[in-house]
C-alpha positions as CSV (number, residue, x, y, z in Angstrom):
1,M,-0.2,-0.2,-0.1
2,R,1.2,3.2,-0.9
3,W,0.8,6.2,1.3
4,R,-0.8,9.1,-0.5
5,P,-2.1,12.8,0.7
6,L,-5.4,12.8,2.3
7,S,-7.0,15.2,-0.1
8,S,-6.6,12.7,-2.8
9,A,-7.6,9.7,-0.8
10,I,-10.7,11.7,0.3
11,S,-11.3,12.6,-3.5
12,A,-10.9,9.1,-4.6
13,S,-13.2,7.7,-2.3
14,T,-16.0,10.5,-2.7
15,P,-18.2,9.7,-5.7
16,T,-19.3,12.2,-8.0
17,P,-22.1,11.7,-10.7
18,A,-20.8,11.8,-14.3
19,N,-22.2,14.7,-15.3
20,T,-20.8,17.1,-12.6
21,V,-17.8,18.4,-12.4
22,S,-16.3,19.6,-9.1
23,T,-14.4,22.8,-9.0
24,P,-11.2,23.1,-7.0
25,A,-13.5,25.3,-4.4
26,Q,-15.9,22.2,-4.0
27,E,-13.1,19.8,-3.5
28,L,-11.6,22.5,-0.9
29,D,-15.1,22.6,1.0
30,Q,-15.1,18.7,0.9
31,E,-11.6,18.3,2.2
32,I,-12.3,21.0,4.8
33,I,-15.5,19.3,6.0
34,A,-13.6,15.7,6.0
35,L,-10.6,17.3,7.9
36,T,-12.9,19.1,10.5
37,S,-14.8,15.9,11.3
38,E,-11.5,14.1,11.6
39,L,-10.1,17.0,13.9
40,A,-13.2,16.4,16.2
41,Q,-12.8,12.7,16.5
42,L,-9.1,13.3,17.5
43,K,-10.2,15.9,20.1
44,R,-12.6,13.4,21.5
45,E,-10.0,10.5,21.5
46,R,-7.4,13.1,23.3
47,A,-9.6,13.8,26.0
48,K,-10.4,10.4,26.7
49,S,-6.8,9.6,26.7
50,E,-6.2,12.5,29.0
51,Q,-8.7,11.2,31.4
52,R,-7.3,7.9,31.7
53,V,-3.9,9.3,32.3
54,S,-5.1,11.9,34.8
55,L,-6.3,8.6,36.8
56,L,-2.8,7.3,36.7
57,R,-1.2,10.6,38.2
58,T,0.6,10.0,41.5
59,S,-1.2,12.7,43.0
60,R,-4.7,11.2,43.1
61,I,-4.0,7.4,41.5
62,D,-7.2,5.4,41.1
63,P,-6.4,2.0,42.5
64,D,-9.0,0.5,40.1
65,M,-7.3,1.9,36.9
66,L,-4.0,0.8,38.5
67,D,-5.2,-2.6,39.1
68,E,-6.6,-2.9,35.3
69,R,-3.2,-1.3,33.9
70,A,-1.0,-3.7,36.0
71,R,-3.0,-6.8,35.3
72,Y,-3.1,-6.0,31.6
73,Q,0.4,-5.2,31.4
74,L,1.7,-8.3,33.4
75,D,-1.3,-10.6,31.7
76,Y,-2.5,-11.8,35.2
77,V,-6.1,-12.5,36.4
78,N,-7.8,-12.1,39.5
79,P,-9.0,-15.4,41.2
80,H,-12.6,-14.1,41.1
81,D,-12.2,-13.1,37.7
82,L,-14.4,-14.9,34.9
83,V,-11.9,-15.2,32.1
84,R,-13.5,-16.3,28.5
85,M,-11.2,-17.9,26.3
86,I,-11.4,-16.9,22.5
87,P,-9.9,-19.5,19.8
88,A,-7.2,-18.0,17.8
89,K,-8.2,-17.7,14.0
């Protein structure tokens, strides 16, 4: 797969009717809309990540968050946890 500029990826994936010719201004508007949407999504993801990081700060560490991350990193489970094994594909 070859990387290409986002604008060309958007214009390639956005169908246009055969009898309609899009102008550079229309293409720019479409790109602005797509990038604005992507920015909003990234801002939501960042806010979620910042919230999770704030729970791990030493000044106010959340014991549940610490327990979850430690067990995930060490690949451990609590004896009272219900573990569901999913076969590899």
